[in-house]
C-alpha positions in Angstrom: -4.5 -2.6 8.8 -6.6 -0.6 6.4 -8.0 2.1 8.6 -7.1 4.9 6.1 -9.4 3.1 3.6 -12.4 2.6 5.8 -11.8 -1.2 5.9 -10.3 -3.5 8.4 -8.0 -5.7 6.4 -6.7 -9.0 7.8 -3.6 -10.7 6.3 -4.2 -14.0 4.4 -1.0 -14.5 2.4 1.5 -13.1 -0.1 1.7 -12.9 -3.8 4.6 -12.8 -6.2 7.2 -14.2 -3.8 6.3 -11.8 -1.1 6.3 -8.7 -3.2 2.7 -8.1 -2.4 0.5 -9.0 0.6 -3.0 -10.3 0.4 -5.7 -9.3 2.9 -9.5 -9.8 3.4 -12.0 -7.6 5.0 -15.2 -8.4 7.0 -17.3 -8.4 3.7 -15.1 -11.0 2.0 -13.3 -8.6 -0.3 -9.7 -9.6 -1.2 -7.1 -6.9 -1.3 -3.6 -6.7 -2.7 -1.4 -4.4 -0.4 1.9 -2.7 -1.4 2.5 1.1 -1.2 -1.0 1.2 -2.7 -4.1 -1.0 -2.3 -6.1 -2.8 -5.0 -9.1 -5.1 -4.8 -9.7 -8.4 -6.5 -13.4 -8.0 -5.6 -15.6 -10.0 -3.2 -15.5 -13.8 -2.7 -16.1 -16.1 -4.6 -15.3 -14.0 -7.7 -12.2 -12.6 -6.0 -10.6 -16.0 -5.7 -11.5 -16.7 -9.4 -9.8 -13.3 -10.3 -6.7 -14.1 -8.3 -6.3 -17.6 -9.7 -7.0 -16.3 -13.3 -4.4 -13.5 -12.8 -7.0 -10.8 -13.4 -5.4 -7.5 -12.5 -7.0 -6.0 -9.3 -8.6 -2.6 -9.4 -6.5 0.1 -7.6 -8.5 1.7 -4.9 -5.8 3.8 -3.2 -2.6 4.9 -4.8 -1.5 6.8 -1.7 -2.4 4.4 1.0 1.1 4.4 2.6 1.0 8.2 2.9 -2.6 8.1 4.3 -1.9 5.5 6.9 1.6 6.6 7.8 2.8 3.0 7.2 5.3 1.6 4.8 5.1 -1.4 2.5 5.6 -5.1 3.0 6.4 -6.6 6.3 6.3 -3.2 8.1 2.6 -3.0 7.3 2.0 -6.5 8.6 4.1 -6.0 11.7 1.6 -3.4 12.8 -1.0 -6.2 12.9 1.3 -8.6 14.9 2.7 -10.6 12.0 6.5 -10.8 12.3 7.4 -13.1 9.4 6.0 -14.4 6.1 6.0 -17.9 7.6 3.1 -16.8 9.9 0.9 -16.1 6.9 -1.4 -18.8 5.5 -0.9 -19.4 1.8 2.7 -18.0 2.0 3.6 -20.0 -1.1 1.3 -18.1 -3.4 
């Protein structure tokens, strides 16, 4: 996931009852994924931002169009995740 952004993003959980997905890249940057992608920054500040409900910075408004993928579980299914129950931190 994330090839259209120049990042490999790995799923780590969901936010807002599954409305958004959270991912992390190799450089410890935390992303929010929907039809667009936003960044909470790099760890450990990213975790602080997420907990403090700091709004992430949108880095791609047209990510779904760039990648040819849809939102939500369709995005994660392309990485082998079939259900929210497979995600760590699914209760976020």
